[in-house]
N, C-alpha and C positions, 0 to 999 in steps of 0.2 A: 419683380422684374428688374429694379435696379441691383438688388442684392445679386442676382443672376449673372447679370452684366459685369458687376463688380468683380464677382468670383471668376468669371471667363478672363476678365481682363488681368487679374492677378496671376492666372494659371499660364495665360500666354506670356507675361512677362517673364515669370519664373523660368518659363521654356526657353525664352530668347537668351536669358542669362546662361542657362546650362548649355545651350547650343554653342553659344560663342566662346564659352570658357572651357567647356569638356568636349564636345562632339566635334565642332569645326576645326579641321586642321590647317595650319599654315602651308600654302604651297611650297614646294620645294624648288629651289634655283640651281645655282651651281654650273657646273660645266655644260654648255650648250650643245657641243658637237662630241660624239664618242666614236666617231668612224675611226677604223683601225683597231678598236679595242674590243676586248672579249669578256663578257661578264657570265659568271654562273650564278643561278638563282635556284636554290633548292625549294622544293614544294611549290612550283611556279605554275602548276596546272589549275589554280583557283585561288580567291580571295587576295590578301595582300600581296602574296608572291606573284600572283599573274599580273596585277596592277604594277608592281615594280618592274617587272619584265616588260611590260608595254612601254613604260616611260623610258627604260633604257633602249629599247628596239626605236623608239620614235626619235632618239637622240643619235642613232646611226650605229649603236653598239651589235656586235655580234653576240647572241644570246643564247646560252644553254640552258634550257628547262631540266632540271635534274629532279626527276619525279619517279615515284614508287610504280604508279600505273602507266603502263605504256599507251593503253586506250585513251585515257583522260590526258596524258602528257602530249600525244600527238594530235590530239584534238585541239588542245590549247595551243600549240605551236602553230597550228592552221589559223585559228581565229586572230592571233597575234601578227602573223604575218599580213592577214587580210587588212586587219586594223590599222596597223603601223605603217603598211606600204615598205616594210624590211623584210627581205626574203632570208636574210642571215639569223633566223631562229630556228633552232633544233632541239630535239628531245633527246635524252640519254637517260637510260635507266639507272634509278639509285634508290635503294630501299636501306634507311639510315640504321633500322633495327638489326640489320645483318652486316657484320664486319667484313664478311666476304664480299658482299655487293659494293660496299664502300671501296675496298680495293679494286674490284673490277671496274668501277666507275673511273677511278684514277687512272689505271692502266690505259683504258679507252681513251680518256680525255688527253692524257699526255703523250699518246701515240698519234692522236688526229688533230690536236689543237697546238699550235706553236705559240700562243699568247694566253695570258690570264691576268687582266688587269683588276677586275672587281670579283670578289666572292662574297656573296650573300647567303648567310645560313638563315632561311626564313622558315624551313620545314620544321613542324613540332606536333605534339599531341599533348591533349588535356585530359586523357582518360587512356587507361590500359584496355579498356573493352572488356571483352570474355576471354582474351587470350591469357594463358597461364604459362609464362617464362619463367625460368629458373634464374631469371636476374631482373634488375630494376629496369624494365621496358621504358618507362618514363626517362630516366637518366641516360639511357642507351640513345634514344631517339633524339633528345632535346640537347644532350650534351657530348656523349662519348662519341656518337657517329660524326658530328661535326668537328670534334676535336681530331679524330683519325683523318677526316677528309682534309682538313686545314694542314695537318702535318704531311700528308702526302702529295699536297699541291705546292707546298711552301717553295721548292725549288724553282717552278715555273712562276710563282709570285714574286720571287727574288730578283729572277733574270729581267723580269718585264717593270721592275719598280722605276718609278713610284707607283704602288698599286695598294688596293686597300681590302680588308676582311669586314665584314659587318655582321654582327651576331644579333639576331632580333631576339630580345629578351622581354622583360614586363615588369611593371611595377610589383607585381606579385612576388619578386625577388626579395620584397622588405620582410615578407613572412617567413623566408627561408631560414633553415638553419642545419648546416651539413653534419651528419654524424658519420665520421669516418669510418668507424666501426660496422656501420650498417650501410654503406654508401650502395652497395650494389645487390641488397636484398630485395626479393619480389615484393611488389605491392598489391595487397590485397584490400578491397573495401573503399568505399568514396572518401572516409576521412582520411586515409592513408594517401589516397590518389591527390587529395588537395593539399598536402603536405610535401608529396613528392612533387608536384608541379612547381610549388613555390621554390622547393629545394633546387630542382632544375634550372630555374630561371636565375637564381642566385649563382648556380654555376655557370651561366652564360657570362654573367658580368665579372665574376671572378677570372674567368679564361680570358675574356678580353683584356683584362687588367695585366695578368701574367704574360699573355701573348705580346702585349706592348713592350713589357721587360726584356722579353726574349728576343725581341725582332728589332731593339733600338739600335739606329743607326744603319739598317738595312734598306731603307727606303719603303718598307712595307709597314701600314699603319692600320690600325683595327679600333672598331668602335662597338659599344653595346647600345642597341636602338630599342626604345620602347614605343611601340606603334599607336598606343592610346586604347581606349575602349572601341573595340571594333566590330561590327556586324558581321561576322564570318562564319564558315562552317564549323570553325574550331569551336564557337560559341554554342551552336544548336546540335553538334555532332553527337553528344552523348547524353542529350535531354530526352526524358521520355516522350514517345510520339504524341500522347495525348496532349502534352504541356506545348508542345511547339505551336500550335496554332495560337494560343494565348501569349506566347512570348514574341512570336514574329513582330506584330504590330509595334509593341513595346521597344523592343531592339531597333526598329527601324526609326524611332523617335530619339531614343537617347543614346545609341551607338554610331561611331563613324562608319561611313561605306568605306570598303576595302582601299579604295582609291585614296581616302583621307588617311587611312592607317599605314599606306606606302609612303607617305611623306618624310617621315622621320629617317627610315632606313635608306630612302634616296638621298636626303639631306648628308647623311654620313657617308655615302658612297660618291657623291658628286661635288660637295660643298669645298671651294677652293680655301685654303688658309686655315684648316682645322688640324694639320699635321700635329702641331704642338699639343693637341688635346689627345692623342692616341691612347687608347686603353680607358677612356672615360665613358659616361653613361650618358645618352642623349633622349631627351623626351621634348615633343613640341618643336622639334629642330632647334633646339638649344641644350648646352650642357647642363645637367642637373646633378645635384648631390644625390649620394646612394646611402643605404644603412650602413652603421658601422661594421656589421658583417661582411659587407661588399666591399670594404676599403681594407680589409685585413690581408696585407700582403704575405704573411706567414701561411694563411689558410689557402691564399691563391697558389703559392708554391706547392703547398701539401697537395692540393687538388690537381695541380699539374702532374705531380709523379703519381698519384693514384689513377689519373686517367690514361697514362702511358701503360700502366700495368693492364687496366681493364681494356684497352685497346689492343693489348697484344704487342706492346712495343718495348723493347728491350732496354738495358741501362744505356746502351751507346745510340739508343733510338733507332734500332734495327728489329726487324720482325723476328719473334721468338721462334724456334726450329719448328713448332707444331703448327705454326700460323702458315697461311698461304704467302707466297712470294710478294712482295711489295714491287711497284713500278721502279724502273731504273731512274736514277737521277738523270733529267734532261741535261745537266751540266753546262751544254752549250747556251750562249745569248739567245734571246729571242730573236728568231730570223724571220721577217714578214715574207719571205719567198719560199719559206720551207713548205714542202708539199705536205697535204694532208692524206694519212692513209685511211682506207676505207674501214670503218668499224660497225659490226652487227648492230650495236647499240646508238647507233646515230640514226636520226629518221631520214636524213637525206644528205646528199653530196653538197659541197659548197666551195666557193673560190677562196683562196687566201685574202687575208684583210690587208688594206694598204696602210702605209706608215702614218703616224699621228704624232701631234704634239705631246709633251709630257702632261700626265694626270694632273700635276700640280704646279704652279708657279714657285712655289716655296722650295728654295734650294737647300735647306736644311731643317732639322725638327729637334725640339726640345722636348723631352719626356716629362709630363707634368701629372702629379697625382695629388689628390685631395688628401689634405691633413685631417687626422680624426678630429671630430668635434670634440671641444672641451667638456 
């Protein structure tokens, strides 16, 4: 009996250590009121994205849920309006696997929304499933789609500066190794999927790094955020059905709830004073060092150029002739009195937001990059 009690005590102590060091997430602070600000969260119908959208809505932001499924997106918008008490939560259709859908979303958003203060790239996949695309579906959804969406929405982000872009990445980026000769090759088999997922997460970190360089001095800052080990649909989506009942209890014990996983992306979106850390990688609500491959500025720029080509953008960052037309540059500064036009992809009409203070109290920013380890 004493041995059993001792063993139980040791197991409990080990779990407490694991919980407080790996599972429990520090709560996000940052800006308390987001009234008059607009945020877009991709993949916000469930998991980390939904919890992120909920917290933004609770702080008064107008939140656009950019999701692939209309049914699930509109249901999530309804749930979040009920839970947050904020009626300015809407759904707009976005399928990151389709560049045409990305452009259609940008066109609808720019024609109906006068502001964009926070853009959070949360949506992602960990497996290509049974689909057989003539391109790297993992890279398309996790990186190329977000890259194109950011490009199309940049004029609005700039005119509403100070504004922020947050790219949800992963510690899996440390296993990534980009092969630019095979960047868009189709992914076949679970081994290639594991590699492709790590590569796409490395692409996220390099994208945030290069985006910070491209946007220096504009008032738009960007961050890569690791949500930590999270018990979300992404974790069990591609696990065989017979194995799920065995993994669910284990996942509940050792993985974070989606609310915990949302804390670091929220920190990057809301924390005041982190503007000088634009382009950096955050985990557990603090900046963290990345792998040498993720600090390679030449690779980051090379990925940027390759991404422009894969997204259908020409040398002058214009659409190629065979691509669909892009939305017009809004040009004019953010106007809080600008009327909203009715779009078929928006779940409901809404009033114009009210004016608000700046996103950051910092009046200038210094771009900082980590020096390579010796």
